[in-house]
N, C-alpha and C positions, 0 to 999 in steps of 0.2 A: 843289624844291617845284613850280615852274612846269612843269618837264618831266614830273613825275609826273602833274600834272593833265591835261596834254596827252595823255599816254599813256592815262590813264583815259578821257578823252573819245573818243580814237580807238577804244579797245576798245568803249565804249558804242555808237559809230556803227556799227562792224562788226557788233556783235551785233544792232542794230536792222535792219541790212540783211539779215542772215541770217534773222531772224524774218519779215521782210516778203517774203522770197523773191527779193530782188534779187541779182545777181551783179556785184560791183564790177569795174571795169576798172582799168588801171594808174594812172589818176588818182583812184581811189577814189570814183568817182561811179557811181550806178546808171544803167543805160541810159536810163531815162526822164528823167533830169536833164541829159543831154547835149544841147548845142545842135546844130543842123544843121551848123554850121561845124566843131564838134568831131568829129562823125561823119565828115564828108568828109575831115578831116585824117587820121583813123585809116585810112580806106579808101585814101587816097593813100600812106600809109606802107606799107601792105600791098602796094600795087602790083598787078600782074597775075598774080602767081604762083599764086593760088588760083582764078582765074576759070575755068580749064579742068578743074577737078576734077569728078568725076562725083557728081551729087546726085539723090536721089529724094525726091519729096514726094507727098502724098496729097490727094485731094479726097473729102470725105465730110461728112455733116451733123452728125456727132457721134452717139454711141451706136450706131455701126455696126460696131465692132470694131477701131478704129484702134489702141488700146492693145495688143490681142492681136496685131495685125499687126506692131507695133514689136517685141514680144517674139519673134515668129517670125523677123523679119528679123535680129534681133540674134544669133540662133544661127548665122547664116552666118559662115563663116571670114573673108570679105572685106567685111562690111558693119558699119558702126557706126550703129545705129538708136536714135533718141531719140523719146519721145512727149511732145509739147507742151513742148519746151525753152524756156527764157527767152532773150531776151524773147518772151513768149507772144503778143504782138500782139493782145490782147483789150482789153476795157474802152474807154477813151477812144480808143485808136488804131482799134479796130474801128468805133466810132461815126463817126469821121472818114472812114475808108476807105469805108464803105457809105453814109454819109449826105451826103457832099459830093463834088464833082468830084474824081477821083483825084489830079489835079495839085496840088490845094491842100494835101494831106498827104503828097505823095510824098517830099519831103526828110526829113520826120520819120519816115516809115516805113522809111527806109533803115537805121535802127538795127538792123533784123533781120539785116542783112548782117554786122554786127559780131559778133553771137552765133554765126552760122554760121561765120564766119572763125575765131573763137576755137576752135571745135571742130575745124575742118579743120587748123589749125596744130598740133594734137596728134596727128593721124592720119598713118599712112604714106600716101604719095602714091597707092598703088594701092588704098587702102581707100575703099569707097563710103560716102558720108554719106547717111543716110536719116532723114527726119523725118515722123512721122505726126501731123498737126495739122489740124483742120478750119478753122483760121484761114487756111490757105494760100490758099484760093480767095476768102476774104472780105477779107483785110487785107494780104497781102504777096506774092501771086504775081507782080504786075507788077514789083516791085523786084528780085525774085529772077531773073526771066527776062531783065531788062535787064542784069543784072550777070554772071551765070554763063553759061557757054557750053555746058555739057553736062548738061542737066536732063531728067529723065524724071518722069512722073507716074503714080501708081497711083490709079485711080478705084475706090473701095471702096463697094460697095453691100450693103444688107441690105433685105429686104422692108419697104416703108414702113410697113405696119400694125404691124410689130414694133417699129420705131423709135418710132412714135407711142405705142405702149403704154408704152415706156420713158420717153418724154418726160412723159406724163401722170402716171405713177407717181412721177417725180422732181420734179413740180411746175413744170416748165418753162412759161414764158409764163403764170404765175399769181403771186399774192401769196405763195404758199407758199414759193417759192424765188426770192427777188430776186437772188441771186448769178448765176443762169443768164443774166440780162440782160447780164452782162459777156462772155458767150461766144456768145450768139445775137443776131444783128442783128434789127431789126424788119422783118418782111415789108413790102414796098412802099416800102423805102428808095430813095433816089435811084439807087443802082446795083444794085437788084434786077433780076432777069431775068424774073420771072413776075408777071403781073397779079394783084391781089387780087380775090377774089369780091365783097367789100364792104369798107367802111372798117374799119380795124383795131379801132377802139373799139366797133364793133357786133358783133364776133366773140366767141364763147366760147373757152375754153382749147383745145378740140379744133381749132377752125377756125384759130386762130393757129398752133398747132403744124403743122397740115397746110400752111398757107400758107408757112411757113418751109421745110418739107421739099421742097415743090414748087419753091421758089425756088432751093434748093441744087442740085436736079436740073437746073433750067434753067441755072444758072451753070456746071454741069459740062459740059452739052452745048454751051453757048456757048464754053467754053474750048477744046474739041476743034475747033470750027469756026474760031475765031480764031487758033489756034496749030497748024496742020497739021504744022509742022516739029517739034513736041515729041512725042516718043515716049510714048504712053500705054498703060497696061495696065489693062483693065477686069476686075475680079474681084468676087466676092461673098464675104461672110463665110462662108457655108456651104461654099464651094469650098476655103477654107483651113483649115477645121476638120477636115479629113481629110488624111493625109499625101500622098496622091496629088496633090491639088490644090495643096498647098503646094510639092511638088517641081516641079510644072509652072511655078509662079510663079518659083521659084528658077532654073529653066532659062531662062525668058524674061529674067530680070534678069542672068543670068550670075553668080548667087550660088552659093557652094560649100556644099553640104549637109554637116552635121557630125553627130557622135554626139549633141551637144546638141540638134540639130534633131529627131532621133529621140526623145529623151527628152521633148520637149515634148508628144508625143501619148500620154502615159501617165496621163491622167485630168484634165488641166486643162480641156479642153472640156466633159467630162461634168459637172464641178462647176458650170460656168457654166450649163449647161442645167438643172441641178437648181434653181438660184436662180430662173431664169425661171419654172419650174413652180410654185415656192413662192409667187410673188406673182401668179399668173395671175388670181385672182378680183378683184383690185382694178380692173384695166382689161382686161377680157376681149378677147382678140385678135379675136374675131368682131365685137364691137362697134366696135373700132378700124377694122377693115376696112370695116364698114358706114359709119362716119362718113367715111372716106377716099373711098369710092366716091361717097357723097352729095355731098361737096364738089366732086369732079372733075366729076361729071355736071352739077351746077348751074353750075359755071364754064364748062363747054363750051356749055351751053345759052345762057348769057349772052354767049357770044362772047369770053370772056376768053382771053388768051394765056398758056397754061400747058403744061407738058410733057405729051406723050401717054403716060400711064402705063398699062401693061397689068397689070391686077389679076388675081390667081389665087385 
């Protein structure tokens, strides 16, 4: 009877973990419940055997095509690509990473290494691990670069006014979509790279979204300056929505093109474009471009430190 009760309790716990999205490790604990000491013990058990594996990460603000990029990379014969795998490093961890000195949360943020190592341990040694997550630049790039020896980064861009349109329509930085706060840090945080035009509580939704987008661009530029030894590939979403641009990216990465790669360009992109057109009236691109230009001009006039964005 007692054993049955324990079995039932174990089943309930595993079900709860599955519903909540956690991935149990061998001790049946979700990553978020592991202590720093437990994390370090597991990393020591792994040793150095995974540190020289080849990994690719992305820098983007979100809504820039990172999921599509993962789909594309996953068609390569020699790449295993994941989009925002767990632990996702958002929520509380994002808040710590962006809101406090990086050293204060460094040990806790090393849980990301366990998730990556878990994937690497199931891959052939010559398979490239790729992860497309806009959390990389915000909450775990430092722990990754300190641990792994062969990291490359794709900087993925899309016209900012188009991302702004998407942000507004999805209710980011508004009471309409409170979940978004788990994925987007507050502009003007301790580790932000761009100055705010004005205090955050005086901004409307458009201004908050723009401040965030400019901050990500500033963080991306700072990354390339601070890590000249890291190989970076700067691409745009438009460039990989046609096979020629995708093939060029594969060549840069040493990725092997497959028949599955060819099949990806049989209508997927067109369906996405159709969706954008269908919602165009809610947040017109021209108005988004106008608001973006206005914010940048006002910030420059005020002498604020923001990226120099060339609008078209």
